[in-house]
Every structure is written in structure tokens, then in C-alpha cells.
ZAKEDO-434519 format. One record per residue: residue number from 1; y, x negated, z of N, C-alpha, C in turn. Coordinates in steps of 0.001 Angstrom, whole numbers, plus 500000, padded with zeros to 6 digits. Atoms other than C-alpha are relative to their C-alpha. Example, Ala and Ser with C-alpha at 12.3 -4.5 7.8 and 13.67 -1.06 7.14 Angstrom:
% ZAKEDO-434519
node num 1, nyy 498810, nxx 499110, nzz 500000, cayy 495500, caxx 487700, cazz 507800, cyy 501200, cxx 499100, czz 500000 $
node num 2, nyy 498810, nxx 500820, nzz 499940, cayy 498940, caxx 486330, cazz 507140, cyy 501090, cxx 500770, czz 500730 $
% end
This chain:
% ZAKEDO-434519
node num 1, nyy 498590, nxx 501064, nzz 499597, cayy 762047, caxx 066743, cazz 628351, cyy 501005, cxx 500096, czz 499456 $
node num 2, nyy 498653, nxx 499394, nzz 500226, cayy 764353, caxx 068317, cazz 626370, cyy 500699, cxx 500650, czz 500751 $
node num 3, nyy 498829, nxx 499030, nzz 499036, cayy 765501, caxx 070762, cazz 628774, cyy 500216, cxx 499466, czz 501489 $
node num 4, nyy 499937, nxx 500847, nzz 499238, cayy 765069, caxx 067793, cazz 631364, cyy 502161, cxx 498944, czz 499487 $
node num 5, nyy 498419, nxx 500980, nzz 501056, cayy 768254, caxx 066144, cazz 628865, cyy 501275, cxx 500646, czz 500152 $
node num 6, nyy 498538, nxx 498256, nzz 500167, cayy 770370, caxx 070246, cazz 628856, cyy 499792, cxx 499132, czz 500982 $
node num 7, nyy 499658, nxx 499570, nzz 498422, cayy 770267, caxx 069735, cazz 632811, cyy 500423, cxx 498433, czz 500181 $
node num 8, nyy 499129, nxx 500434, nzz 499661, cayy 771091, caxx 066560, cazz 633141, cyy 501452, cxx 499634, czz 499446 $
node num 9, nyy 498834, nxx 499768, nzz 500219, cayy 773897, caxx 066728, cazz 630466, cyy 500808, cxx 501496, czz 500780 $
node num 10, nyy 499039, nxx 499001, nzz 498785, cayy 775177, caxx 070005, cazz 632384, cyy 500386, cxx 499613, czz 500942 $
node num 11, nyy 499895, nxx 500599, nzz 498847, cayy 775053, caxx 068330, cazz 635812, cyy 501299, cxx 498973, czz 499875 $
node num 12, nyy 498476, nxx 500037, nzz 499998, cayy 777777, caxx 066079, cazz 634472, cyy 501030, cxx 500157, czz 499474 $
node num 13, nyy 498627, nxx 499226, nzz 500569, cayy 779758, caxx 068338, cazz 633038, cyy 500700, cxx 500305, czz 500769 $
node num 14, nyy 498832, nxx 499299, nzz 498354, cayy 781541, caxx 069151, cazz 636486, cyy 501094, cxx 499020, czz 499955 $
node num 15, nyy 498935, nxx 500640, nzz 499675, cayy 783296, caxx 066127, cazz 636643, cyy 500307, cxx 499651, czz 498433 $
node num 16, nyy 499039, nxx 500131, nzz 501546, cayy 784320, caxx 066178, cazz 633117, cyy 501689, cxx 500737, czz 499986 $
node num 17, nyy 499359, nxx 498752, nzz 500012, cayy 786033, caxx 069543, cazz 633553, cyy 502354, cxx 499247, czz 499780 $
node num 18, nyy 498629, nxx 500589, nzz 500365, cayy 789592, caxx 068160, cazz 634157, cyy 500845, cxx 499468, czz 499300 $
node num 19, nyy 499592, nxx 500619, nzz 501611, cayy 790345, caxx 065748, cazz 631187, cyy 499618, cxx 501260, czz 499292 $
node num 20, nyy 500083, nxx 500063, nzz 501314, cayy 788285, caxx 067476, cazz 629328, cyy 500705, cxx 501395, czz 499287 $
node num 21, nyy 499713, nxx 498589, nzz 499693, cayy 790134, caxx 071148, cazz 629814, cyy 501614, cxx 499295, czz 498932 $
node num 22, nyy 498034, nxx 500284, nzz 500356, cayy 793755, caxx 069342, cazz 628863, cyy 499373, cxx 499781, czz 498635 $
node num 23, nyy 499906, nxx 500489, nzz 501545, cayy 791342, caxx 068389, cazz 625340, cyy 499405, cxx 501092, czz 499605 $
node num 24, nyy 499442, nxx 498812, nzz 500403, cayy 791123, caxx 071714, cazz 625030, cyy 498065, cxx 500106, czz 499472 $
node num 25, nyy 501703, nxx 500699, nzz 499893, cayy 786967, caxx 070541, cazz 624771, cyy 498797, cxx 500460, czz 500229 $
node num 26, nyy 500826, nxx 499979, nzz 499806, cayy 785335, caxx 071705, cazz 626775, cyy 499506, cxx 502362, czz 500242 $
node num 27, nyy 499761, nxx 498745, nzz 500806, cayy 783302, caxx 075496, cazz 626110, cyy 500192, cxx 500795, czz 500956 $
node num 28, nyy 500003, nxx 498939, nzz 498749, cayy 784205, caxx 078537, cazz 628215, cyy 499779, cxx 500106, czz 501119 $
node num 29, nyy 500974, nxx 499699, nzz 498674, cayy 780921, caxx 079146, cazz 629859, cyy 500194, cxx 498758, czz 500580 $
node num 30, nyy 499787, nxx 501328, nzz 499556, cayy 781492, caxx 075698, cazz 631095, cyy 500784, cxx 499851, czz 501344 $
node num 31, nyy 498996, nxx 499797, nzz 499720, cayy 784652, caxx 076255, cazz 632143, cyy 500252, cxx 501153, czz 501485 $
node num 32, nyy 500049, nxx 498989, nzz 498482, cayy 783789, caxx 079405, cazz 634615, cyy 499155, cxx 499326, czz 501067 $
node num 33, nyy 501321, nxx 500636, nzz 498943, cayy 780927, caxx 077477, cazz 636184, cyy 500804, cxx 498859, czz 500845 $
node num 34, nyy 499269, nxx 501368, nzz 498952, cayy 783326, caxx 074220, cazz 637135, cyy 500883, cxx 500580, czz 500768 $
node num 35, nyy 499778, nxx 499245, nzz 498971, cayy 785240, caxx 076819, cazz 638429, cyy 500194, cxx 500175, czz 500988 $
node num 36, nyy 500910, nxx 498752, nzz 499005, cayy 783278, caxx 079434, cazz 640540, cyy 499176, cxx 498999, czz 500856 $
node num 37, nyy 500632, nxx 500763, nzz 498846, cayy 781941, caxx 076101, cazz 642025, cyy 500339, cxx 498554, czz 500881 $
node num 38, nyy 499584, nxx 500390, nzz 499221, cayy 782321, caxx 074434, cazz 645625, cyy 500570, cxx 497996, czz 499607 $
node num 39, nyy 500215, nxx 501275, nzz 500575, cayy 782897, caxx 070566, cazz 644734, cyy 499841, cxx 498934, czz 501719 $
node num 40, nyy 499916, nxx 501074, nzz 499366, cayy 783323, caxx 069600, cazz 648444, cyy 498290, cxx 499476, czz 500854 $
node num 41, nyy 499345, nxx 501119, nzz 499033, cayy 782707, caxx 067418, cazz 650380, cyy 501295, cxx 498871, czz 498991 $
node num 42, nyy 499592, nxx 500980, nzz 500616, cayy 784246, caxx 065512, cazz 647156, cyy 501806, cxx 501145, czz 499884 $
node num 43, nyy 498358, nxx 500162, nzz 500130, cayy 788132, caxx 065704, cazz 646544, cyy 500502, cxx 500991, czz 498117 $
node num 44, nyy 499701, nxx 500094, nzz 501356, cayy 788997, caxx 067551, cazz 643293, cyy 500686, cxx 499665, czz 498712 $
node num 45, nyy 499888, nxx 501537, nzz 500936, cayy 790894, caxx 064389, cazz 642088, cyy 498770, cxx 499030, czz 500417 $
node num 46, nyy 500883, nxx 501537, nzz 499742, cayy 787990, caxx 062597, cazz 643358, cyy 499070, cxx 499860, czz 498211 $
node num 47, nyy 500790, nxx 500189, nzz 500333, cayy 786447, caxx 062002, cazz 639968, cyy 498747, cxx 499690, czz 500265 $
node num 48, nyy 501563, nxx 500516, nzz 498924, cayy 783724, caxx 059583, cazz 641253, cyy 499094, cxx 501288, czz 500193 $
node num 49, nyy 500385, nxx 498858, nzz 498871, cayy 783093, caxx 061600, cazz 643860, cyy 498959, cxx 500696, czz 499351 $
node num 50, nyy 500426, nxx 498844, nzz 500760, cayy 782370, caxx 064613, cazz 641495, cyy 498560, cxx 500207, czz 499391 $
node num 51, nyy 501463, nxx 500037, nzz 501886, cayy 779545, caxx 063000, cazz 638712, cyy 498817, cxx 499480, czz 501161 $
node num 52, nyy 501227, nxx 499919, nzz 499667, cayy 777609, caxx 061922, cazz 641943, cyy 500051, cxx 501182, czz 501397 $
node num 53, nyy 499613, nxx 498782, nzz 499060, cayy 778321, caxx 065208, cazz 643925, cyy 498557, cxx 500815, czz 499637 $
node num 54, nyy 500884, nxx 499282, nzz 499957, cayy 774384, caxx 066789, cazz 643870, cyy 500235, cxx 501568, czz 500103 $
node num 55, nyy 500647, nxx 498424, nzz 500210, cayy 774587, caxx 069987, cazz 644967, cyy 501816, cxx 500689, czz 499265 $
node num 56, nyy 499124, nxx 499991, nzz 501133, cayy 778407, caxx 070251, cazz 643313, cyy 499309, cxx 500403, czz 498064 $
node num 57, nyy 500193, nxx 500080, nzz 501306, cayy 777081, caxx 069393, cazz 640278, cyy 498380, cxx 500995, czz 499761 $
node num 58, nyy 501045, nxx 499082, nzz 500369, cayy 773717, caxx 071662, cazz 640875, cyy 500684, cxx 501173, czz 500086 $
node num 59, nyy 499614, nxx 498740, nzz 500332, cayy 775329, caxx 074286, cazz 641265, cyy 500915, cxx 500114, czz 498810 $
node num 60, nyy 499284, nxx 500174, nzz 501325, cayy 777823, caxx 073682, cazz 637714, cyy 498241, cxx 500214, czz 498889 $
node num 61, nyy 500950, nxx 500131, nzz 500898, cayy 774101, caxx 073111, cazz 636246, cyy 499039, cxx 501377, czz 499746 $
node num 62, nyy 500553, nxx 498703, nzz 500026, cayy 772673, caxx 076714, cazz 637351, cyy 500782, cxx 500803, czz 499387 $
node num 63, nyy 499260, nxx 499483, nzz 499963, cayy 775534, caxx 078086, cazz 637266, cyy 500016, cxx 499980, czz 497476 $
node num 64, nyy 500425, nxx 500231, nzz 501461, cayy 775507, caxx 077236, cazz 632803, cyy 498877, cxx 499953, czz 498962 $
node num 65, nyy 501786, nxx 499223, nzz 500393, cayy 771797, caxx 077524, cazz 632438, cyy 500089, cxx 500783, czz 499266 $
node num 66, nyy 499925, nxx 498721, nzz 500450, cayy 772678, caxx 080713, cazz 632345, cyy 501006, cxx 500886, czz 499265 $
node num 67, nyy 498854, nxx 499105, nzz 500321, cayy 776134, caxx 081435, cazz 631116, cyy 500258, cxx 499066, czz 497899 $
node num 68, nyy 499607, nxx 500743, nzz 501147, cayy 776271, caxx 078548, cazz 627829, cyy 498606, cxx 500733, czz 499165 $
node num 69, nyy 501019, nxx 500095, nzz 500747, cayy 774252, caxx 078445, cazz 624922, cyy 499464, cxx 498021, czz 499604 $
node num 70, nyy 500459, nxx 500691, nzz 500320, cayy 772377, caxx 075255, cazz 623729, cyy 500947, cxx 498826, czz 499316 $
node num 71, nyy 499461, nxx 501244, nzz 500327, cayy 775109, caxx 073129, cazz 621769, cyy 501088, cxx 500581, czz 500526 $
node num 72, nyy 498993, nxx 500582, nzz 499316, cayy 777784, caxx 074144, cazz 624031, cyy 499611, cxx 498996, czz 501479 $
node num 73, nyy 501106, nxx 501521, nzz 499436, cayy 775424, caxx 072214, cazz 626668, cyy 500179, cxx 498826, czz 499795 $
node num 74, nyy 500555, nxx 501566, nzz 500389, cayy 774798, caxx 069533, cazz 624550, cyy 502318, cxx 499418, czz 499905 $
node num 75, nyy 498280, nxx 499933, nzz 500263, cayy 779124, caxx 069729, cazz 623805, cyy 500503, cxx 499329, czz 501105 $
node num 76, nyy 499698, nxx 500285, nzz 498163, cayy 779952, caxx 069384, cazz 627608, cyy 499490, cxx 498704, czz 500539 $
node num 77, nyy 500358, nxx 501180, nzz 499406, cayy 777580, caxx 066786, cazz 628463, cyy 500608, cxx 498370, czz 499268 $
node num 78, nyy 499343, nxx 501393, nzz 500340, cayy 778713, caxx 064289, cazz 626024, cyy 501071, cxx 499824, czz 500174 $
node num 79, nyy 498403, nxx 500211, nzz 499878, cayy 782481, caxx 064700, cazz 626875, cyy 499491, cxx 499693, czz 501859 $
node num 80, nyy 500332, nxx 500331, nzz 498575, cayy 781033, caxx 064078, cazz 630675, cyy 499397, cxx 499426, czz 500215 $
node num 81, nyy 501460, nxx 501055, nzz 500377, cayy 778566, caxx 061676, cazz 629964, cyy 501739, cxx 498147, czz 499976 $
node num 82, nyy 499600, nxx 500825, nzz 500541, cayy 781592, caxx 059929, cazz 628394, cyy 501907, cxx 499734, czz 501604 $
node num 83, nyy 498950, nxx 499371, nzz 498759, cayy 784440, caxx 061552, cazz 631664, cyy 499652, cxx 498562, czz 500791 $
node num 84, nyy 500574, nxx 500400, nzz 498756, cayy 782164, caxx 059835, cazz 634339, cyy 500328, cxx 498871, czz 499709 $
node num 85, nyy 499690, nxx 501260, nzz 500306, cayy 781921, caxx 056583, cazz 632592, cyy 501603, cxx 499443, czz 500295 $
node num 86, nyy 498527, nxx 500037, nzz 500243, cayy 785731, caxx 056634, cazz 632312, cyy 500535, cxx 499164, czz 502174 $
node num 87, nyy 499722, nxx 499712, nzz 497715, cayy 785675, caxx 057317, cazz 636982, cyy 499041, cxx 499018, czz 500155 $
node num 88, nyy 501305, nxx 500738, nzz 499395, cayy 783175, caxx 054175, cazz 636947, cyy 499099, cxx 500466, czz 500536 $
node num 89, nyy 501795, nxx 499197, nzz 500249, cayy 779895, caxx 056042, cazz 636868, cyy 499457, cxx 500034, czz 498644 $
node num 90, nyy 500968, nxx 499059, nzz 501056, cayy 777615, caxx 056000, cazz 634327, cyy 498712, cxx 500287, czz 500343 $
node num 91, nyy 501278, nxx 499118, nzz 499349, cayy 775184, caxx 058358, cazz 634770, cyy 498651, cxx 499380, czz 499295 $
node num 92, nyy 500792, nxx 500739, nzz 500681, cayy 772601, caxx 056651, cazz 632012, cyy 499423, cxx 499054, czz 500992 $
node num 93, nyy 499859, nxx 501563, nzz 499561, cayy 773298, caxx 053481, cazz 634555, cyy 500181, cxx 499641, czz 501188 $
node num 94, nyy 498608, nxx 500162, nzz 499595, cayy 775005, caxx 053917, cazz 637109, cyy 500033, cxx 498788, czz 501263 $
node num 95, nyy 500305, nxx 500840, nzz 499032, cayy 773795, caxx 051285, cazz 639763, cyy 499581, cxx 498505, czz 498853 $
node num 96, nyy 500547, nxx 500759, nzz 500476, cayy 773900, caxx 047552, cazz 638118, cyy 499325, cxx 498891, czz 500456 $
node num 97, nyy 501525, nxx 500768, nzz 499807, cayy 770809, caxx 045054, cazz 637597, cyy 500348, cxx 499335, czz 501516 $
node num 98, nyy 499469, nxx 500963, nzz 499043, cayy 772774, caxx 043020, cazz 640224, cyy 499587, cxx 500741, czz 501609 $
node num 99, nyy 499415, nxx 499350, nzz 498450, cayy 773198, caxx 045391, cazz 643031, cyy 498264, cxx 500811, czz 500238 $
node num 100, nyy 501590, nxx 499768, nzz 499870, cayy 769117, caxx 046590, cazz 642819, cyy 499508, cxx 499728, czz 501486 $
node num 101, nyy 501084, nxx 500640, nzz 498768, cayy 767940, caxx 044381, cazz 645228, cyy 500575, cxx 500361, czz 501283 $
node num 102, nyy 498990, nxx 499654, nzz 498849, cayy 770704, caxx 045085, cazz 647414, cyy 499606, cxx 501308, czz 500404 $
node num 103, nyy 500222, nxx 498600, nzz 499284, cayy 769661, caxx 048610, cazz 647969, cyy 497912, cxx 500202, czz 500162 $
node num 104, nyy 501245, nxx 500125, nzz 499707, cayy 765824, caxx 048111, cazz 647979, cyy 499756, cxx 499342, czz 500893 $
node num 105, nyy 500054, nxx 501286, nzz 498875, cayy 766027, caxx 044940, cazz 650074, cyy 500524, cxx 500681, czz 502035 $
node num 106, nyy 499734, nxx 500103, nzz 498411, cayy 768075, caxx 046624, cazz 653416, cyy 499758, cxx 501259, czz 499993 $
node num 107, nyy 500652, nxx 499159, nzz 499365, cayy 766958, caxx 048785, cazz 655660, cyy 500661, cxx 500747, czz 500895 $
node num 108, nyy 499644, nxx 499174, nzz 499080, cayy 768606, caxx 051639, cazz 657739, cyy 499475, cxx 499637, czz 501046 $
node num 109, nyy 500375, nxx 500174, nzz 499164, cayy 768759, caxx 050735, cazz 661164, cyy 500196, cxx 501376, czz 500799 $
node num 110, nyy 500464, nxx 498747, nzz 499038, cayy 769273, caxx 054541, cazz 662597, cyy 500071, cxx 501187, czz 499074 $
node num 111, nyy 500260, nxx 499319, nzz 500881, cayy 768471, caxx 056890, cazz 659984, cyy 498307, cxx 500061, czz 500093 $
node num 112, nyy 501819, nxx 499871, nzz 500405, cayy 764515, caxx 058168, cazz 660610, cyy 499824, cxx 500348, czz 498831 $
node num 113, nyy 500610, nxx 499265, nzz 501388, cayy 764577, caxx 059761, cazz 656756, cyy 501110, cxx 498815, czz 499374 $
node num 114, nyy 499775, nxx 500574, nzz 501224, cayy 765401, caxx 057244, cazz 653813, cyy 500236, cxx 500676, czz 499380 $
node num 115, nyy 499377, nxx 498927, nzz 500876, cayy 766647, caxx 060123, cazz 652237, cyy 501182, cxx 500427, czz 499935 $
node num 116, nyy 498764, nxx 499768, nzz 500055, cayy 769374, caxx 061008, cazz 653916, cyy 500812, cxx 499460, czz 500356 $
node num 117, nyy 498417, nxx 500046, nzz 501218, cayy 772729, caxx 060692, cazz 652041, cyy 500669, cxx 499351, czz 501543 $
node num 118, nyy 498542, nxx 500493, nzz 499214, cayy 775347, caxx 060949, cazz 654402, cyy 499491, cxx 499191, czz 501708 $
node num 119, nyy 500813, nxx 500241, nzz 498730, cayy 772539, caxx 059822, cazz 657788, cyy 500571, cxx 498447, czz 499366 $
node num 120, nyy 499894, nxx 501006, nzz 500256, cayy 772969, caxx 056452, cazz 655838, cyy 501721, cxx 499227, czz 499638 $
node num 121, nyy 498580, nxx 500314, nzz 500201, cayy 776445, caxx 056036, cazz 654649, cyy 500515, cxx 500089, czz 501564 $
node num 122, nyy 499433, nxx 500152, nzz 498856, cayy 777264, caxx 056624, cazz 658520, cyy 499258, cxx 498335, czz 500913 $
node num 123, nyy 500479, nxx 501254, nzz 498812, cayy 774899, caxx 053886, cazz 659984, cyy 501020, cxx 498116, czz 498869 $
node num 124, nyy 499295, nxx 500669, nzz 500031, cayy 777420, caxx 051136, cazz 659768, cyy 499282, cxx 498233, czz 499557 $
node num 125, nyy 501286, nxx 501150, nzz 499594, cayy 775207, caxx 048051, cazz 660179, cyy 499455, cxx 499618, czz 498576 $
node num 126, nyy 500922, nxx 500144, nzz 501307, cayy 772625, caxx 048900, cazz 656611, cyy 502003, cxx 500398, czz 499365 $
node num 127, nyy 498141, nxx 500337, nzz 500912, cayy 776592, caxx 049639, cazz 655226, cyy 499735, cxx 498708, czz 499175 $
node num 128, nyy 498904, nxx 501029, nzz 500067, cayy 778091, caxx 046322, cazz 656007, cyy 498520, cxx 499069, czz 499321 $
node num 129, nyy 500993, nxx 500207, nzz 500295, cayy 774365, caxx 044958, cazz 654842, cyy 500196, cxx 499763, czz 498334 $
node num 130, nyy 500100, nxx 499907, nzz 501104, cayy 774432, caxx 046518, cazz 651206, cyy 501345, cxx 499154, czz 499677 $
node num 131, nyy 498542, nxx 500588, nzz 500379, cayy 778095, caxx 045667, cazz 650731, cyy 500060, cxx 497993, czz 499757 $
node num 132, nyy 499574, nxx 501345, nzz 499775, cayy 777876, caxx 041935, cazz 651846, cyy 498402, cxx 499765, czz 498408 $
node num 133, nyy 500577, nxx 500405, nzz 501460, cayy 774672, caxx 041407, cazz 649085, cyy 500638, cxx 500130, czz 498626 $
node num 134, nyy 498851, nxx 499275, nzz 501633, cayy 776783, caxx 043570, cazz 646448, cyy 501005, cxx 498362, czz 500328 $
node num 135, nyy 499386, nxx 500981, nzz 500116, cayy 779222, caxx 041017, cazz 646951, cyy 499642, cxx 498369, czz 500292 $
node num 136, nyy 500982, nxx 500844, nzz 500700, cayy 776897, caxx 038165, cazz 646977, cyy 499602, cxx 499590, czz 499277 $
node num 137, nyy 500480, nxx 499763, nzz 500649, cayy 774780, caxx 038967, cazz 644618, cyy 501019, cxx 500147, czz 497917 $
node num 138, nyy 499711, nxx 499004, nzz 501462, cayy 777547, caxx 040883, cazz 641594, cyy 501406, cxx 498970, czz 499569 $
node num 139, nyy 498010, nxx 500570, nzz 500708, cayy 780649, caxx 039271, cazz 639795, cyy 500605, cxx 501158, czz 499423 $
node num 140, nyy 498460, nxx 499505, nzz 501435, cayy 783615, caxx 040937, cazz 638024, cyy 499759, cxx 501760, czz 499664 $
node num 141, nyy 500313, nxx 498472, nzz 499282, cayy 782608, caxx 044224, cazz 636824, cyy 499551, cxx 500480, czz 501397 $
node num 142, nyy 500782, nxx 499534, nzz 498720, cayy 779299, caxx 044628, cazz 638401, cyy 500402, cxx 500158, czz 501467 $
node num 143, nyy 499742, nxx 500379, nzz 498561, cayy 780944, caxx 043941, cazz 641183, cyy 500452, cxx 501653, czz 500857 $
node num 144, nyy 499254, nxx 498469, nzz 499926, cayy 783229, caxx 046986, cazz 640829, cyy 498907, cxx 500741, czz 499725 $
node num 145, nyy 501529, nxx 497988, nzz 499968, cayy 780498, caxx 049872, cazz 639726, cyy 499457, cxx 499474, czz 501027 $
node num 146, nyy 500029, nxx 500261, nzz 498168, cayy 778814, caxx 048720, cazz 642752, cyy 500508, cxx 500909, czz 500075 $
node num 147, nyy 498996, nxx 499308, nzz 498574, cayy 781200, caxx 048965, cazz 645047, cyy 500772, cxx 501778, czz 499501 $
node num 148, nyy 499313, nxx 499474, nzz 500336, cayy 782870, caxx 051820, cazz 643470, cyy 499121, cxx 501263, czz 499825 $
node num 149, nyy 500785, nxx 499326, nzz 500521, cayy 779538, caxx 053873, cazz 642845, cyy 499158, cxx 500133, czz 501464 $
node num 150, nyy 500133, nxx 499449, nzz 499057, cayy 778651, caxx 053214, cazz 646095, cyy 500722, cxx 500874, czz 501283 $
node num 151, nyy 499289, nxx 498827, nzz 499449, cayy 781590, caxx 054611, cazz 647608, cyy 499742, cxx 501243, czz 499760 $
node num 152, nyy 499436, nxx 498702, nzz 500243, cayy 781972, caxx 057495, cazz 645945, cyy 498220, cxx 500285, czz 500197 $
node num 153, nyy 500956, nxx 499270, nzz 500396, cayy 778434, caxx 058120, cazz 646387, cyy 499575, cxx 500200, czz 501699 $
node num 154, nyy 500130, nxx 499530, nzz 498495, cayy 778766, caxx 058331, cazz 650543, cyy 501526, cxx 501149, czz 499783 $
node num 155, nyy 499297, nxx 499777, nzz 499429, cayy 781995, caxx 059865, cazz 649779, cyy 499514, cxx 501750, czz 499513 $
node num 156, nyy 500704, nxx 499363, nzz 500869, cayy 779993, caxx 062513, cazz 647837, cyy 499236, cxx 501075, czz 501379 $
node num 157, nyy 500934, nxx 499475, nzz 498844, cayy 777638, caxx 063115, cazz 651275, cyy 500897, cxx 500082, czz 500724 $
node num 158, nyy 499002, nxx 500202, nzz 499401, cayy 781243, caxx 063243, cazz 652902, cyy 500687, cxx 499161, czz 500608 $
node num 159, nyy 499711, nxx 500752, nzz 498647, cayy 781427, caxx 060449, cazz 654699, cyy 501008, cxx 498363, czz 499041 $
node num 160, nyy 499683, nxx 501043, nzz 501095, cayy 784226, caxx 057383, cazz 653531, cyy 499548, cxx 499050, czz 500798 $
node num 161, nyy 500073, nxx 501722, nzz 500013, cayy 783548, caxx 053922, cazz 653997, cyy 500352, cxx 499445, czz 499728 $
node num 162, nyy 499174, nxx 501296, nzz 499723, cayy 786472, caxx 052017, cazz 653563, cyy 500278, cxx 499466, czz 501096 $
node num 163, nyy 499838, nxx 500566, nzz 499072, cayy 786884, caxx 051461, cazz 656766, cyy 499269, cxx 498845, czz 500427 $
node num 164, nyy 501409, nxx 500972, nzz 499838, cayy 783727, caxx 049820, cazz 657035, cyy 499863, cxx 498266, czz 498851 $
node num 165, nyy 499648, nxx 500550, nzz 500870, cayy 784153, caxx 047790, cazz 653705, cyy 501264, cxx 499394, czz 498860 $
node num 166, nyy 498805, nxx 500223, nzz 500415, cayy 787066, caxx 048153, cazz 652684, cyy 500007, cxx 500813, czz 498478 $
node num 167, nyy 499292, nxx 498619, nzz 501376, cayy 789053, caxx 050711, cazz 649629, cyy 498684, cxx 499115, czz 498800 $
node num 168, nyy 500690, nxx 500412, nzz 500738, cayy 786804, caxx 050352, cazz 646740, cyy 500711, cxx 500183, czz 498702 $
% end
């Protein structure tokens, strides 16, 4: 369980690098990992996308586990959680409760595999159904969070859904 906790924190470290680097709180071992990991398809300035980019986070995590000690991993992870939250992504609870039924009940129309994120994000009818549900089920900050996370997750799969749902 402890190793999963550390991996989670290290994974979230990647997106925090930009802000934390300016604060000199990121360990050198993690800086090297961040700089050597490919953020594609996210722009390096798209912090919400970086926080949800599984391939990027996996690369940073794998590197940091090799190069950082436990103290550095924990310090970087704590900063990363705060940074992602500031980018609109709460890694401990990314989807507001009001949005969960929207995700659970929407059915993709054109994707053979329900875990193919890029396909799901390209499925216009599916995205429109989820977006309409978000807008009817969530309000205020919960709606903003649901839209931010949904859009960023699709960007992390290389798909811009803003033409379908509008900018989040």
C-alpha cells in the first residue's frame, strides 16, 4: 500500500514541475525526470493536461523511482498535488460527485473498447451527452471542475473537444 501511495505522489509530480521549479522546492532527481519525459500530446504549459497524461506521468514516475529517495518522492508529490489542484485537477478526487452518474450512464456510440480514451473523446455524440449531463447535474465550481477535467483528459489523449462542447 505504501508503495502505491509513493507512486501516486511521484506521478503527480510531473505537472508540478513548472511552478515548483521557480520555488526551488523540487528535488534535483525529479527535475531530471521531468525534463527527460515526453509530455506529448500535452503542451508543456497545459498543466491540467499534464496532470492527467498517463504516459507522461508513468515516464516521470519510473524515472523518479530509480533516481529519487523516499524523502524526495514525498516532498515532490505533496507539491504536485497542490499544483494540480491549482490547475483544476484534484488528483485525490478528480470528478465531482454530480458528474459521476453522467460518466456511468453515457454509452459510447462508435468505440469498440470502452477504455479507449482517444476514441471516446472523438465520439461526438458521447461527448455531447456527457457535456449536457454535466450542465444539467452540476453547478458552480462542480460544473467548472467536471468540464476542466473532461477537456484536459481528452487533451491528454490528443483530442481537443472544445469545438464540440465549447472551451472549458
